[in-house]
N, C-alpha and C positions, 0 to 999 in steps of 0.2 A: 502494500501500499504505500502510496508517495501522497499526501499534503500540503507540503512544503508551504504553510502555514506561518509570517514573522506578522512584527506589528509593522510591519511598512508596504507587505504582498500576502497576500490570499489569490494564488496563481491559477492553485485547479480549481478554485467555486469558477472563476473569468472563463474557463476552460470547459463545465461544465455550461455556464450562461449560451458561450457560444454555442452549442452539440444542441445548446434545447436552442434557440435562435432556428438553426442551421435545419433542424427537423419539422419546426412549426414555415418558415417559410419557404427552403429548399436552398436559402444562402444568405450571406451576414455584410458583403461591398456593398455599400450603398445604404445602409439599414441607417433610418432614424432613431435613435435611444433617448428618454431620458432620462438624466438620472437627478431624484430629488429625495434631502436627508445627508447626509454626513461626510460631505466632500474631503474629512483631511484621513478616515479608517483609508484599514490597510483593503477593503473591499471592493472599494472607489478607484484606490491606484490601479489594478490590478485591473477592476473593469476597464480606467481608461487606458486601461496602456494593451491591453484587449480590442478596445475600440480605434486605437490608432493600428494594430499589427492585422485587421479586416477587413482597416477602409471604410469605416462605420461614421456615419455624425453623430457625435455627441452633446445631447446642451441642457446642462445643471440645475438645478434649483436647492440651494441649499440657504439657512437662515446665517443670520451674522454672525461669528464664532467655528464658521462651518467651513468657512471658502477650504478651494483646493490651498494648499502651497505652493507659492510662487516655483521652482523646481520642476513639482513633476510638471508643473500646467507649459512653463517653456520647455523645459522634454520633450513632451505630446505633442504640443502646437510647430517642432522642430520637423518631428517627424510627421508628423500630421500633413504637413507640404510634402514630403515625398511619398506617402503613402497616395491622397486625394480625400482622406478623411476631414474632419473638423472639429471644433467644441467649443462650446456657447455657453454663455451663461443671460437662466434671467432672473433678476428675482422672485417671479410670479411665477408656485407651482406650476397651475393651469394655463397658466403660455407656454411652459416651459414641456410639457407634454402635448400640446397641440401641433397634430402633426405625427408626433413619432408613435413610429409601430409593436415599440416595444418599451416598457417603461418599467424603471431599475425606484425599489423603493430603499431605501436603506438607514437601519433603528441608529438614534444620537450614541446609546449605553453600550459597548463592545465586552467583550472577557477580557477581565482582567479592570474594565477600566473603573473610575468613581469619580463618579461626575458629578456635580454640586448647581442643582439649578434653583431657580424662585417657579418652583411648579405645574402650577397652570401655563403662568405663559412659553416653560419652555413646552408640556403640551400646548398650544397650540400654535408657537413655530415649526413644530416640528411633524405636527401629525399630517400624514396623507389623505384631503377627508375622499368619504366613502365615493359620493357621485364622480369624484376630478375621474375619472375612465372613462363614463358617459361624456362628461365636454370635452378631453382633448384633442376628439376629432374631425 
């Protein structure tokens, strides 16, 4: 069994995600994905790297304080310039998922992480509303 999980990366998860997308759509090249959640997470970093390798277009929606690390974004944008993929940001989750072929939602609490929030405010900022998928298309 191979896991390769670390605090910075979760590559096997992203390979499984690409496999699921390929099984559903028949391909991944050119697909539009939306990522809603903690863009600092290992899951996000690996999903971004997978999108780069697969020539996908990724739109990110993350609440303030959970944005992607600048070095991760710079590296991805440089690679995407050669692959044809793209990455963009939209602070509004509803707009981020509009037109997406697939939506990836990530929570803000991760394995081993101890985070302190002002309860309800964080839940409102991080929660993907139930009807969002219906409004996304």
